[in-house]
N, C-alpha and C positions, 0 to 999 in steps of 0.2 A: 780792438778785437770785437767789441760789441757792435761797432759800426759795420764791420765786415759781415757779421752774422745777420744783421738787419738788412743789409743790401742784398745778400744772397737769398734771404727769404722773400724779399720783394721781387727779385728777379725770377725766382722760381714760380711765384704765384702769377706773375705777369705772363710767363711762358704757357701757362695753362689755358689762357684765352687766345693764343695765337693760332691761326689756321694751320692745320697739319697738311703736309703734302703726301698724297697717296702714290705719287709716281705716275699716275694716269692723267695725262694732260687733256685728252678729249675722247669722246666716244662718237661712233657713227651709228646711225640707225638706217638699216636697209629696208626698202619697201618690200622686198621679197622674203624677208625673214618671217618665220612662222610666228603668229601671234597666239600666245597662250592666254586663254581666258581663265580668270580666277574663279573658283567656285563661289557661288552666292553665299553671303554670310547668313547664318541662321537668324530667322526673325524672332525677336523677343516677344513672347506672349505672356501678359501678366495674368496671374491667377485671379479668378473672380472673387473669391472669398478673402484672399490675402494679396492685395494689389502690389505690395512691395516685394513679392516673391514671384519667381517664374512658374508658369503653369506646368504641372507635371504631365508629360505626354502619355504616361501609362494609364491615366485615369480616363482618357477619352473614350466615350461610348458607353460608360456605365451609368445606370440609373442614379439620379441624385448627385451627379457630378457637378460640383461647384469649384473644383480645383483646390480642395483643402487636403493637403498632404505636406505640412510644414517640415517634417523630418525626412521626407522623401523615402518612406518605407517602400513605396511602389518600385523604386529603382533596384532594390535588393531582394524583395520577396515577391513571388508570383501574385498577381492581383486576385486570382481565384481563391487562393488561400486566405488573403486578407479579407476578401468579401465574405467568405464562409465564417471566419472568426468574428467579424462584425455582426453578422446575423445571429450567430450562436450566442454571443454574450450581450 
């Protein structure tokens, strides 16, 4: 009984590495088919002050912008409000 269980477990693990058949034997590419271009991937821009974080795009154009927004508050709160609070306090 132990040998049968061992054999069944080895057979099951070996089946995991066998190629699967999808039922699709070949594909044809037609030259007149419409070619869909994929949109360009967004370019990663590192923050100047924290190079291991992404540059927050909402900070662009403000005076003293060095990309320091580690908690990404600018994504949730309007920048005008944040700027006013920074100058007030």
